[in-house]
N, C-alpha and C positions, 0 to 999 in steps of 0.2 A: 797194668791191664786189669780191667774190671770183669769179674766173672758174671755170667748171666744165670748160672744155675741150671742151664739147659744142657742135657746130655743126649747125643745122638750116636747111633752105631753106623759104621761104614758097611755098605752092602757088598755083595759078591763082586760087583763091578767097580768098587772103590768110590762109590758115590755117597754123599752125605746130604740130607735134606736140611736146608736152612729154614728154621721156623718162621711162620707167617708174621709173627710179631717183629722179628728182626728185619724181614724183607720190607715190611711197611715202614719201620723206623728209618731205614736207609734208602727208601724209595727204589727197591729192587723189583724188577718185573721179569717175567719169563723171557729168556734169550738175552738178557743184559750181560755184557761181558764183565768178568771178574778177574782181577789180578791176584796172583798168589805170591806171597812173600814168605821168607823164612827168616826168623830172628832168634838165633840160638836154638832152643828146643821148641819154639812156638811156630805154628803155621798161621799166617795172617791173610785173611781175605779182604779185598778192597774193591769197591766198585770202580771199574776202569774209567778213566778220563783221558781223552786225547790231550796231548801237550804239543806245543810248538817244537819242531825238530831243532830249532836254533837256540831258543832261550828257555824253553820249558814252561812258558806261560800257558794257562789253560782257558783263558778268556778270549773272545773275539777271534776264533780260529776260522781260517779259510783253507780250502784244499788247493794245493799247487803241485801238479804232477803227482797226484795221489798221496801227498804228504801234508800233514797239518802245519800251517804256518800262521802265527798271529799277525794282526794288522801292522804292528810296529815293524816286525822283521820283513813283512811283505813290502812295505814302503821302502825300507833300506835296500831290499833286493831289487826293486824296480829302479831305484836311484843308481845302483851299480850297473844295471843293464843299460840304462840311458847313457851313462858316462862311457861305457864300453862302445856303444853305437857311435857316439860323437867322436870318440878317439879313432875309430876306423875310418871315419869320413875325412 
């Protein structure tokens, strides 16, 4: 892990300001969701990316019943749905 040399204090409400240089470097804007991880004694902040609920892929996502699903898994799901419909007939 690389140190930035930047030190910030936690305020009374538990908030920490992320310096503008880091927000710019990681393309973070106001209201962007951030994931918080713990690794041993370290707290890690990561810009949140949606992932497919089935395979974990983060590219070419579509919403299906309010869940992110990649195009690959969506095709597989539609194939299963079509097979199920044919089986009922």
